[in-house]
Backbone as numpy.savetxt, mean C-alpha at the origin, in Angstrom:
# Nx Ny Nz CAx CAy CAz Cx Cy Cz
-19.97 8.58 0.85 -18.66 8.98 1.46 -18.71 10.42 1.02
-18.53 11.06 2.21 -19.07 12.21 2.28 -17.74 13.37 1.54
-17.88 14.47 0.86 -17.01 14.44 -0.53 -16.00 15.30 0.45
-16.22 15.62 1.91 -14.83 16.59 2.28 -14.19 15.32 3.19
-14.40 13.85 3.39 -13.99 13.06 4.17 -12.95 12.09 3.25
-11.78 12.08 3.56 -10.76 11.25 2.87 -10.53 10.19 3.90
-10.42 8.95 3.29 -10.27 7.75 3.87 -8.80 7.09 4.00
-7.98 7.12 5.23 -6.53 6.96 4.91 -6.62 5.25 5.30
-6.03 4.49 4.56 -5.48 2.77 4.43 -4.41 2.74 5.13
-4.14 2.61 6.43 -2.72 2.17 7.07 -2.08 1.17 6.90
-1.14 1.09 5.86 -0.27 -0.09 5.40 1.19 -0.35 6.07
1.39 0.27 7.14 2.73 0.31 8.34 2.69 -1.00 8.67
1.70 -1.45 9.14 2.04 -3.21 10.00 2.62 -4.10 8.81
2.16 -4.04 7.51 2.71 -4.80 6.37 3.55 -4.36 5.71
3.16 -3.36 4.78 4.06 -2.78 3.70 5.46 -1.96 4.63
4.94 -1.20 5.50 6.19 -0.85 6.66 7.03 -1.79 6.92
6.50 -2.50 7.57 7.61 -3.64 8.34 8.10 -4.46 7.66
7.42 -5.14 6.23 7.96 -5.96 5.59 9.55 -5.62 5.06
9.76 -4.06 5.11 10.90 -3.62 4.46 12.35 -3.73 5.77
11.42 -3.97 6.74 12.57 -3.89 7.83 13.69 -4.90 7.99
15.31 -4.68 7.93 16.15 -5.35 7.77 16.14 -6.43 9.17
15.63 -5.92 10.05 15.65 -6.74 11.38 14.28 -7.22 11.64
14.62 -8.43 12.36 13.47 -9.10 12.89 12.52 -8.29 14.20
11.40 -8.11 13.47 10.60 -7.47 14.41 9.51 -8.32 15.20
9.53 -8.70 16.55 8.92 -9.39 17.07 7.47 -9.55 17.10
6.68 -10.15 17.50 5.21 -10.43 16.77 4.61 -9.79 17.70
4.63 -9.60 19.04 4.05 -8.94 19.99 4.40 -7.64 19.97
5.13 -7.06 19.18 5.61 -5.51 18.87 4.84 -5.02 17.64
4.48 -6.10 16.53 3.51 -5.83 15.76 1.97 -5.68 16.33
1.57 -6.83 16.99 0.33 -6.78 17.59 0.05 -5.42 18.21
1.03 -5.15 19.07 0.47 -3.71 19.83 0.53 -2.55 18.85
1.25 -2.38 18.12 1.19 -1.54 16.79 -0.06 -1.48 16.17
-0.60 -2.69 15.64 -1.98 -2.60 15.07 -3.03 -2.09 16.24
-2.84 -2.52 17.52 -3.72 -2.06 18.44 -3.65 -0.66 18.63
-2.61 -0.06 18.58 -2.41 1.41 18.72 -2.78 2.33 17.76
-2.51 1.56 16.23 -3.10 2.27 15.20 -4.61 2.62 15.42
-5.40 1.56 15.65 -6.72 1.28 15.52 -7.62 2.31 16.75
-6.75 2.67 17.66 -7.00 3.31 18.60 -6.89 4.95 18.13
-6.79 5.22 17.14 -6.06 6.52 16.78 -7.47 7.16 16.11
-8.70 6.24 15.73 -9.55 6.54 14.48 -9.38 6.13 13.32
-8.22 5.39 13.06 -7.73 4.96 11.68 -9.31 3.87 11.30
-9.48 3.61 10.22 -10.61 2.74 9.89 -10.49 1.63 9.05
-8.86 1.50 8.56 -8.85 0.49 7.56 -7.30 0.19 7.99
-6.76 -1.24 8.44 -5.07 -1.39 8.83 -4.95 -2.68 8.16
-4.02 -2.50 7.18 -3.40 -3.80 6.34 -2.28 -4.46 7.60
-3.00 -5.49 8.07 -2.17 -6.05 9.41 -1.15 -6.89 8.94
-1.35 -7.54 7.82 0.20 -8.78 7.49 -0.08 -9.11 5.96
0.66 -10.15 5.52 0.10 -10.55 4.48 0.35 -12.22 4.59
-0.44 -13.12 4.01 -0.22 -14.33 4.04 0.52 -15.05 2.62
1.71 -14.56 2.79 2.76 -14.94 1.71 3.76 -16.20 2.31
4.46 -16.65 1.06 5.47 -17.64 1.50 6.57 -17.08 2.29
6.64 -17.44 3.85 7.78 -16.67 4.37 9.21 -16.57 4.10
9.47 -17.88 3.14 10.68 -17.80 2.58 10.96 -16.45 1.77
9.84 -15.77 1.23 9.92 -14.58 0.14 10.23 -13.45 0.99
9.39 -13.35 2.29 9.09 -12.32 3.18 9.20 -13.07 4.36
10.81 -12.78 4.99 10.20 -14.22 6.56 9.49 -12.73 7.45
9.78 -11.46 7.36 9.24 -10.51 8.53 7.73 -10.99 8.61
7.09 -11.12 7.45 5.67 -11.61 7.75 5.07 -13.20 7.68
5.92 -13.52 8.37 6.12 -15.06 8.15 5.16 -15.37 9.66
4.86 -14.49 10.64 4.08 -14.61 11.72 2.81 -14.10 11.50
2.26 -14.07 10.09 0.73 -13.44 9.91 -0.17 -13.85 10.76
-0.32 -15.31 10.72 -1.51 -15.99 11.88 -1.25 -15.40 13.36
0.11 -15.55 13.73 -0.25 -14.96 15.60 -0.58 -13.76 15.33
-0.18 -12.71 14.29 -0.72 -11.48 14.74 -2.21 -11.42 14.44
-2.80 -12.01 13.47 -4.11 -11.73 13.25 -4.71 -12.68 14.49
-4.38 -13.49 15.36 -4.77 -13.91 16.62 -4.56 -13.15 17.74
-3.39 -12.30 17.39 -3.35 -11.45 18.96 -3.98 -10.11 19.19
-4.47 -9.73 17.75 -4.77 -8.58 18.12 -6.14 -7.87 18.65
-6.40 -6.90 19.11 -7.97 -6.65 19.57 -8.74 -6.12 18.45
-9.66 -6.66 18.14 -10.43 -5.93 16.99 -11.45 -4.99 17.71
-11.47 -3.53 16.94 -12.42 -2.90 17.17 -13.47 -2.65 16.50
-14.86 -2.59 16.59 -15.77 -2.58 15.79 -15.76 -1.45 14.83
-15.98 -1.56 13.63 -15.79 -0.75 12.68 -14.66 -0.37 11.81
-13.60 -0.96 12.65 -12.33 -1.23 11.71 -11.85 -2.54 10.88
-11.67 -2.01 9.51 -11.33 -2.90 8.63 -9.92 -3.47 8.99
-9.60 -4.79 9.12 -8.25 -5.52 9.70 -8.18 -6.43 7.97
-7.05 -5.81 7.18 -7.34 -6.73 5.75 -5.72 -7.23 5.64
-5.73 -8.48 4.92 -4.18 -9.03 4.79 -3.95 -8.98 3.03
-2.86 -9.15 2.65 -2.51 -9.31 1.54 -2.14 -10.52 1.08
-2.90 -10.99 0.02 -2.48 -12.56 -0.35 -2.21 -12.52 -1.85
-1.08 -13.55 -2.28 -0.76 -13.42 -3.10 -1.28 -14.53 -4.41
-1.80 -15.44 -3.63 -2.84 -16.83 -4.38 -4.16 -17.22 -3.39
-4.41 -18.35 -4.26 -5.43 -18.95 -3.38 -5.07 -19.58 -2.08
-3.78 -19.88 -1.97 -3.35 -20.59 -0.82 -3.18 -19.57 0.39
-2.85 -18.27 -0.17 -3.17 -17.24 0.65 -4.50 -16.98 1.21
-5.16 -16.80 0.27 -6.84 -16.53 0.36 -7.09 -17.26 1.69
-7.27 -18.86 1.55 -7.35 -19.58 2.40 -6.87 -19.43 3.60
-5.59 -19.14 3.68 -5.16 -18.65 5.19 -5.94 -17.68 5.67
-6.09 -16.51 5.03 -7.08 -15.47 5.17 -8.13 -15.73 5.86
-8.90 -16.76 5.40 -10.03 -17.24 5.66 -10.37 -17.61 7.04
-9.30 -18.27 7.25 -9.08 -19.10 8.47 -8.82 -17.96 9.78
-8.35 -16.87 9.26 -8.42 -16.03 10.38 -9.27 -14.39 10.25
-10.30 -14.87 9.53 -11.10 -14.02 9.58 -11.05 -12.55 9.19
-10.30 -12.67 8.33 -9.89 -11.01 7.73 -10.76 -10.77 7.05
-11.09 -9.07 7.32 -12.54 -8.65 6.91 -12.30 -8.10 5.35
-10.85 -7.81 4.75 -11.02 -7.74 3.63 -9.34 -8.42 2.77
-9.38 -8.65 1.80 -8.18 -9.03 1.27 -7.25 -8.16 0.24
-6.27 -8.04 -0.18 -5.70 -7.19 -1.29 -4.74 -8.32 -2.14
-4.67 -8.54 -3.40 -4.00 -8.76 -4.08 -2.90 -7.72 -4.98
-2.21 -8.07 -5.39 -0.98 -7.21 -5.97 -0.16 -7.74 -7.35
-0.25 -6.56 -8.16 0.49 -6.75 -9.74 0.86 -5.52 -10.10
1.86 -5.33 -11.32 2.54 -4.46 -11.65 1.81 -4.20 -13.07
2.53 -2.79 -13.47 2.00 -2.67 -14.86 3.37 -2.59 -15.74
4.42 -3.20 -15.35 5.88 -3.45 -16.02 5.69 -4.93 -15.74
5.98 -5.37 -17.11 5.99 -6.77 -17.01 7.47 -7.44 -15.99
8.69 -6.83 -16.69 9.95 -6.98 -15.99 9.76 -6.77 -14.70
9.18 -5.81 -13.76 8.86 -5.68 -12.64 7.90 -7.04 -11.88
6.90 -7.14 -12.65 6.15 -8.29 -12.09 7.03 -9.56 -11.69
7.96 -9.80 -12.88 8.45 -11.05 -13.34 9.54 -11.04 -11.89
10.12 -10.50 -11.70 11.09 -10.05 -10.62 10.47 -9.89 -9.21
9.23 -9.62 -9.25 8.76 -9.45 -7.86 7.81 -10.60 -7.36
7.08 -11.26 -8.31 6.09 -12.03 -8.11 6.31 -13.46 -9.28
7.53 -13.28 -9.91 7.75 -14.62 -10.54 6.85 -14.88 -12.29
6.06 -13.86 -12.54 5.13 -14.10 -13.76 5.10 -12.64 -14.37
4.63 -13.23 -15.57 3.90 -11.96 -16.31 2.84 -11.13 -15.68
2.18 -10.21 -16.34 1.17 -9.24 -15.76 -0.14 -10.36 -16.05
-0.27 -10.40 -17.27 -1.50 -11.37 -17.63 -1.19 -12.83 -16.52
-0.42 -13.61 -16.55 -0.07 -14.41 -15.65 -0.72 -14.33 -14.00
-0.49 -13.05 -13.56 -0.82 -12.59 -12.52 -2.58 -12.17 -12.16
-2.88 -11.88 -13.37 -4.52 -11.82 -13.07 -5.02 -12.86 -13.28
-4.60 -13.91 -13.84 -5.05 -15.23 -13.98 -4.90 -15.99 -12.60
-3.92 -15.62 -11.66 -3.85 -16.14 -10.29 -4.95 -15.72 -9.56
-5.65 -14.05 -10.05 -6.66 -13.89 -9.15 -7.72 -14.53 -9.26
-8.19 -14.83 -10.33 -9.47 -15.60 -10.34 -10.05 -16.48 -9.36
-9.29 -17.45 -9.26 -9.73 -18.36 -7.99 -9.77 -17.48 -6.56
-8.84 -16.63 -6.30 -8.81 -15.75 -5.14 -10.19 -14.82 -4.94
-10.48 -14.11 -6.10 -11.64 -13.21 -6.22 -12.91 -14.50 -5.74
-13.19 -15.45 -6.57 -13.89 -16.40 -6.47 -14.03 -17.02 -4.87
-13.32 -17.01 -4.28 -13.35 -17.64 -3.22 -13.85 -16.43 -2.00
-13.29 -15.15 -2.37 -13.40 -14.07 -1.39 -15.07 -13.67 -1.89
-15.71 -13.46 -3.14 -16.95 -13.41 -3.24 -17.65 -14.37 -2.77
-17.53 -15.57 -2.60 -18.05 -16.58 -1.93 -18.42 -16.54 -0.29
-17.25 -15.96 0.15 -17.65 -15.41 1.51 -17.62 -14.06 2.03
-18.35 -13.29 0.82 -18.42 -12.22 0.95 -17.46 -10.78 1.56
-16.24 -11.17 0.91 -15.00 -10.27 1.14 -14.40 -9.57 0.25
-14.84 -8.54 0.40 -14.13 -7.66 -0.62 -12.53 -7.48 -0.74
-12.18 -7.45 -2.09 -11.06 -7.55 -2.75 -10.38 -6.29 -3.27
-9.58 -5.83 -2.64 -8.54 -4.87 -3.26 -7.48 -4.98 -3.80
-6.90 -4.12 -4.70 -5.81 -4.66 -5.72 -5.04 -3.56 -5.75
-3.71 -3.88 -5.54 -2.72 -2.89 -5.46 -1.90 -2.85 -7.17
-1.70 -2.35 -7.70 -1.07 -1.92 -8.81 0.52 -0.81 -8.69
1.39 -1.76 -8.75 2.57 -1.26 -8.67 3.27 -0.70 -10.18
4.25 0.37 -9.80 5.04 0.82 -10.88 4.36 1.85 -11.92
2.96 2.64 -11.13 1.90 2.97 -12.53 2.65 4.46 -12.71
3.93 5.17 -12.46 4.41 6.14 -13.12 5.71 5.95 -13.25
6.34 4.88 -12.78 7.64 4.19 -13.20 8.32 3.09 -12.72
8.94 2.60 -13.66 9.67 1.36 -13.05 11.24 1.18 -13.05
11.79 0.87 -11.92 13.36 0.91 -12.06 13.99 0.03 -13.11
12.96 -0.74 -13.84 13.64 -1.65 -15.21 13.33 -1.01 -16.41
12.27 -0.77 -16.52 11.51 -0.11 -17.97 11.35 1.34 -18.32
11.45 1.95 -16.77 11.90 3.65 -17.26 10.08 4.36 -16.92
9.84 4.90 -17.26 8.77 5.82 -17.72 7.38 4.90 -18.31
6.21 5.10 -17.43 5.18 4.05 -17.53 4.11 5.15 -18.21
3.27 4.80 -19.24 2.83 5.77 -19.82 1.17 5.75 -19.08
0.54 6.75 -18.30 -0.81 6.75 -17.79 -1.96 5.68 -18.26
-1.95 5.19 -19.89 -2.92 4.65 -20.06 -2.56 3.35 -20.33
-1.26 2.63 -19.93 -1.07 1.57 -19.58 -1.61 1.23 -18.07
-1.38 2.05 -17.14 -1.36 1.98 -15.93 -3.10 1.67 -15.84
-3.58 2.65 -16.60 -5.30 3.18 -16.52 -6.16 1.58 -17.07
-5.33 1.04 -18.19 -6.05 -0.28 -18.91 -5.45 -1.42 -18.02
-4.68 -1.63 -17.26 -4.23 -2.95 -16.28 -5.29 -2.53 -15.07
-5.53 -1.05 -14.75 -6.55 -0.99 -13.58 -7.81 -1.22 -13.98
-8.38 -1.08 -15.19 -10.01 -1.46 -15.60 -9.76 -2.87 -15.76
-8.68 -3.63 -15.94 -8.86 -5.17 -15.63 -9.00 -5.62 -14.73
-8.54 -5.20 -13.62 -8.82 -5.49 -12.34 -10.02 -5.11 -11.53
-10.35 -3.84 -11.71 -12.01 -3.62 -11.71 -13.23 -4.67 -12.25
-12.67 -4.73 -13.52 -13.45 -5.88 -14.54 -13.91 -6.88 -13.75
-12.47 -7.45 -13.10 -12.25 -9.04 -12.70 -12.87 -9.14 -11.19
-13.58 -7.95 -10.69 -14.26 -7.97 -9.14 -13.16 -7.24 -8.09
-12.09 -6.45 -8.48 -11.39 -5.91 -7.38 -12.44 -4.43 -7.16
-13.00 -4.35 -6.00 -13.58 -3.22 -5.82 -12.75 -1.74 -5.43
-11.42 -1.93 -5.44 -10.79 -0.66 -5.50 -9.39 -1.05 -5.72
-8.92 -0.16 -6.37 -7.61 -0.36 -7.06 -6.88 0.69 -6.75
-5.66 0.41 -5.91 -4.62 1.34 -5.21 -3.52 1.51 -6.48
-3.10 2.85 -6.65 -2.06 3.18 -7.83 -0.98 3.57 -7.27
0.15 2.57 -7.32 1.24 2.79 -6.54 2.25 3.21 -7.41
2.84 4.38 -6.97 4.31 4.81 -7.67 5.54 4.10 -6.30
5.90 3.07 -6.95 6.25 1.93 -5.98 8.03 2.63 -5.74
8.38 3.37 -6.70 9.77 3.74 -6.72 9.69 5.57 -6.28
8.77 5.94 -6.25 8.61 7.37 -5.87 9.19 8.13 -6.71
9.22 8.19 -8.24 9.54 8.99 -8.91 8.50 10.04 -9.48
7.28 9.62 -9.39 6.34 10.81 -9.90 6.07 12.23 -9.48
5.56 13.21 -10.56 5.63 14.33 -9.91 4.19 14.77 -10.25
3.48 15.72 -9.55 2.21 16.07 -9.53 1.67 16.34 -11.20
2.25 16.46 -12.05 2.05 16.61 -13.43 1.72 15.50 -13.86
2.51 14.15 -13.77 2.45 13.13 -13.96 1.16 12.21 -13.17
0.83 12.84 -11.79 0.00 11.81 -10.86 -1.36 12.42 -11.46
-1.50 13.73 -11.97 -2.85 14.28 -12.64 -3.22 13.85 -13.85
-2.22 13.13 -14.87 -2.61 12.69 -15.88 -2.75 11.25 -15.78
-2.32 10.52 -14.60 -2.45 9.13 -14.15 -3.95 9.22 -13.71
-4.43 9.85 -12.84 -6.01 10.08 -12.46 -6.60 10.08 -13.67
-6.53 11.16 -14.50 -7.61 11.47 -15.59 -7.53 10.33 -16.75
-6.50 9.47 -16.45 -6.10 8.33 -17.35 -7.25 7.02 -16.93
-7.24 7.15 -15.45 -7.91 5.94 -14.82 -8.87 6.00 -14.84
-9.64 7.47 -14.52 -10.73 7.60 -13.88 -11.74 7.23 -15.47
-11.23 6.94 -16.36 -11.96 6.38 -17.65 -12.16 4.89 -17.52
-11.55 4.32 -16.90 -11.75 2.77 -16.55 -12.03 2.28 -15.34
-12.36 3.15 -14.51 -12.25 2.81 -13.08 -12.91 3.86 -12.52
-13.91 3.87 -11.84 -14.83 5.05 -10.92 -14.09 5.83 -10.14
-13.76 7.21 -9.97 -13.06 7.74 -9.20 -13.47 7.38 -7.60
-14.51 6.80 -7.21 -14.71 6.55 -6.12 -13.71 5.23 -5.64
-13.72 4.45 -6.90 -12.88 3.36 -6.38 -11.53 3.52 -6.70
-10.76 4.39 -6.98 -9.44 4.44 -6.62 -8.76 4.90 -5.66
-7.88 4.36 -5.44 -6.85 4.93 -4.27 -5.67 5.18 -4.83
-4.91 5.99 -3.90 -3.46 6.33 -4.29 -2.72 5.94 -3.46
-1.15 5.56 -3.55 -0.50 5.00 -2.88 1.17 5.45 -2.93
1.72 6.19 -2.70 3.01 7.00 -2.76 4.05 6.96 -1.84
5.38 6.40 -2.82 6.32 6.75 -1.85 7.34 7.84 -2.07
7.94 8.29 -0.86 8.36 9.67 -0.92 10.09 9.55 -1.61
10.59 8.69 -2.57 11.70 8.69 -2.85 12.39 10.36 -3.16
11.45 11.11 -3.84 12.05 12.33 -4.28 11.40 13.48 -3.63
10.67 13.32 -2.38 9.54 14.39 -1.79 8.73 14.42 -2.38
7.99 13.68 -3.20 6.83 14.38 -3.90 5.65 13.75 -3.34
5.52 13.13 -2.69 4.36 12.18 -2.41 3.57 13.19 -1.83
3.78 14.02 -0.85 2.48 15.17 -0.16 2.05 15.93 -1.30
2.99 16.56 -2.22 2.59 16.97 -3.50 1.24 16.20 -4.50
2.15 14.81 -4.69 1.17 14.31 -5.68 -0.15 13.93 -4.84
-0.26 13.39 -3.53 -1.66 13.16 -2.98 -2.63 14.50 -3.03
-1.82 15.80 -2.92 -2.87 16.99 -2.98 -3.11 16.88 -4.09
-2.86 16.69 -5.13 -3.28 16.77 -6.78 -4.09 15.93 -6.64
-3.94 14.65 -6.30 -5.09 13.54 -6.86 -6.28 13.67 -5.78
-6.32 14.24 -4.77 -7.44 14.67 -3.91 -8.10 16.16 -4.77
-7.68 16.85 -5.35 -8.04 17.76 -5.85 -8.82 17.15 -7.24
-8.23 16.15 -7.66 -9.04 15.38 -8.84 -10.23 14.37 -8.30
-10.24 14.53 -7.03 -11.61 13.57 -6.61 -11.17 12.48 -5.75
-9.94 11.91 -5.51 -9.38 10.83 -4.89 -9.96 10.89 -3.48
-10.35 10.04 -2.95 -10.98 10.37 -1.50 -10.39 8.91 -0.72
-9.39 8.05 -1.27 -8.69 7.20 -0.63 -7.37 7.00 -0.69
-6.42 6.93 0.54 -5.01 7.29 0.64 -4.25 6.43 1.01
-3.37 5.65 0.78 -2.69 4.72 1.40 -1.34 5.51 2.07
-0.91 5.09 3.21 0.10 5.66 4.02 0.40 4.83 5.07
1.69 5.14 5.32 2.48 4.10 6.37 2.55 5.01 7.66
2.59 4.66 8.72 3.24 5.14 9.89 4.43 5.35 10.01
5.00 6.98 10.43 6.01 7.11 10.36 7.02 7.05 9.28
6.20 6.84 8.20 6.70 6.71 6.81 7.51 5.23 6.54
7.17 4.41 7.49 8.22 2.87 7.20 7.53 2.42 6.19
8.86 1.51 5.49 8.76 0.93 4.38 8.91 1.21 3.18
8.87 0.37 2.05 9.19 0.62 0.89 9.07 -0.82 0.19
9.32 -1.08 -1.32 9.39 -2.40 -1.76 10.51 -3.21 -1.41
10.99 -4.42 -1.08 12.13 -5.19 -1.02 12.33 -5.49 -2.29
11.61 -5.72 -3.34 11.89 -5.71 -4.87 12.04 -4.68 -5.60
11.82 -3.55 -4.70 12.33 -2.37 -6.05 13.69 -1.47 -4.94
14.90 -1.65 -5.47 15.91 -1.37 -4.75 16.02 0.14 -4.85
16.43 0.56 -3.65 16.34 2.12 -3.54 15.05 3.25 -3.37
14.04 2.41 -3.54 12.86 3.01 -3.00 12.81 3.43 -1.49
12.48 4.43 -1.32 12.69 4.57 0.17 11.11 4.62 0.72
10.97 4.63 1.97 9.62 4.74 2.53 8.62 5.44 2.04
7.58 4.42 2.14 5.89 5.33 2.01 5.90 6.75 2.67
4.89 7.50 2.20 4.43 8.57 2.50 4.11 8.37 4.30
4.12 9.30 4.95 4.03 9.28 6.53 2.38 9.42 6.57
2.35 8.63 7.53 0.63 9.00 7.87 0.41 9.88 8.50
1.16 10.45 9.49 1.22 11.84 10.11 1.35 12.94 9.36
2.17 12.88 8.10 2.23 14.06 7.52 0.91 14.01 6.58
0.57 12.75 6.06 -0.69 13.19 4.65 -1.88 13.47 5.61
-2.13 13.03 7.09 -3.23 13.49 7.75 -3.40 15.01 8.08
-1.92 15.31 8.74 -1.71 16.97 8.50 -1.73 17.60 7.40
-1.51 17.03 6.20 -2.24 18.05 5.19 -3.43 18.09 4.70
-4.09 16.90 5.03 -5.45 17.00 4.48 -6.08 17.81 5.74
-6.18 17.60 6.98 -6.67 18.40 7.78 -6.38 19.94 7.08
-5.18 20.33 6.87 -5.01 21.51 6.63 -5.71 22.01 5.46
-6.34 20.83 4.47 -6.78 21.32 3.30 -8.29 21.50 3.77
-8.50 21.44 4.94 -9.95 21.38 5.11 -10.93 20.04 5.14
-10.24 18.77 4.72 -10.59 17.39 4.76 -10.66 16.72 6.48
-11.62 16.06 6.19 -11.71 15.32 7.32 -11.11 13.63 7.43
-10.78 13.03 8.37 -10.24 11.96 8.33 -10.93 11.03 9.55
-10.79 11.65 10.25 -11.69 10.94 11.88 -10.80 10.31 12.47
-9.19 10.82 12.19 -8.09 10.43 13.15 -7.78 11.59 14.01
-7.47 11.09 15.16 -6.68 12.02 15.98 -5.04 12.29 15.83
-4.59 13.00 15.16 -3.38 13.48 14.91 -2.47 13.22 15.85
-2.74 13.90 17.10 -1.50 13.42 18.30 -1.62 12.45 18.65
-2.60 11.34 18.72 -2.42 10.23 18.98 -1.88 9.61 18.00
-1.91 9.86 16.68 -1.24 9.10 15.64 0.22 9.46 15.81
0.55 10.63 15.99 2.06 11.05 16.30 2.80 10.22 17.52
1.97 9.95 18.56 2.51 9.31 19.53 2.55 7.76 19.27
2.05 7.29 18.53 2.12 5.83 17.70 3.29 5.81 17.09
3.31 6.53 16.12 4.35 6.87 15.16 5.96 6.88 16.54
6.14 7.71 17.30 7.08 7.93 17.88 7.38 6.30 18.61
6.24 5.77 19.31 6.86 4.50 19.83 6.95 3.55 18.76
6.55 3.30 18.12 7.31 2.07 16.84 8.60 2.80 16.63
8.72 4.00 16.26 10.05 4.25 15.91 11.21 4.16 17.01
10.85 4.64 18.07 11.66 4.00 19.59 11.59 2.58 19.38
10.85 1.86 19.26 11.16 0.32 19.30 11.86 -0.08 18.46
11.76 0.24 17.16 12.78 -0.34 16.26 13.95 -0.07 16.19
14.20 1.54 16.83 15.76 1.89 16.78 16.45 1.01 18.13
15.37 0.76 18.80 15.95 0.18 20.04 16.51 -1.26 19.82
15.88 -1.87 18.72 16.08 -3.13 18.51 17.32 -3.23 17.63
17.60 -2.13 16.78 18.79 -2.19 15.85 18.87 -0.54 15.76
20.30 -0.47 15.23 20.60 1.21 14.89 20.50 1.07 13.47
20.34 0.32 12.72 20.44 0.15 11.42 19.11 1.17 10.92
19.31 1.99 9.79 18.30 2.61 9.19 16.93 1.57 8.42
15.98 2.30 8.34 14.97 1.59 7.96 14.93 1.50 6.51
15.55 2.06 5.72 15.70 1.96 4.15 16.66 2.59 4.12
17.01 2.29 2.27 18.16 2.84 1.44 18.17 4.38 1.56
19.05 4.83 1.30 18.80 6.61 1.33 19.02 6.98 -0.10
18.38 7.20 -0.59 18.28 8.36 -2.09 17.83 7.28 -3.23
18.35 7.07 -4.72 17.90 6.73 -5.71 19.26 6.15 -6.26
19.19 4.68 -6.42 20.58 4.35 -7.10 20.92 4.97 -8.33
22.14 5.06 -8.73 22.39 5.89 -9.82 22.15 5.34 -11.09
21.98 3.85 -11.06 21.31 3.44 -12.39 20.30 3.85 -12.84
19.12 4.58 -11.77 17.94 5.24 -12.28 18.11 6.20 -13.09
19.20 6.94 -13.01 19.04 8.19 -13.53 19.43 8.26 -14.99
19.44 7.01 -15.64 19.50 6.49 -16.93 18.35 6.67 -17.66
17.05 6.41 -16.82 15.71 6.31 -17.14 15.03 7.38 -17.07
14.25 7.56 -18.29 13.38 8.88 -18.49 11.83 8.75 -17.47
12.19 9.32 -16.34 10.79 8.92 -15.77 9.59 10.29 -16.00
9.98 11.00 -16.50 9.04 12.29 -16.69 8.89 12.50 -18.39
7.87 12.72 -18.48 7.52 12.93 -19.90 6.38 14.05 -20.16
């Protein structure tokens, strides 16, 4: 990977749309993925093979994967919660899969109904199946800078869990500030700690913009050597199990930032902006409801997120 090239992992079709309160038609999702692929993005997380009772918005993952037009050189990935999800991913020729856990036991139990350690054990058959089929496994690590239930998270804890995931066979670890409470100083400490357990080239960052710090955090991490950044078209999304967490950082803003810093992304910014406008107009046409909750709930104020 060239030192001046930053890869964007587009998570809008999955992490973005999963937080929409209204049902998004399958053909809209297919068109979104196709438009994103035409912008120069090289990695698009299309959907998740998760129980539709948990996240109904993603219940049409099979139909979406069957309907998209694949472009050579673009990775079309899916989130899988367990072995059953992995088997479904194999049936749909997914290029890459992702698993997810958290550094907070409380968040993990409320999100996926198990402890951190139990979640890691669930990944063993997933990783084994992926290895047998030559499919890379990415890992999302949530709440790396703060948890809505446990408050501030020490960077050493996040680094330790990230190291466990890497040792298990996850080739890339995406560090997620799930509720968007981190600052550049915290982000810097997080990368310093995590690069001791995971090679810097295998670390990605995933920031939410609850307090307007996402771009500043990304800039700090890129200066630290990070070359993989998650983003969501037009800032769609959040976490359905983290009340008050506003959307992901907008892909358009991240690309603009990186280009302004002198980095290459391979993405046509104007085309990306047009794609963002199209999906925004479509969603607004379906419903006048807002994408996500506004601001941070008052109960968050009692937690010390900075240290």
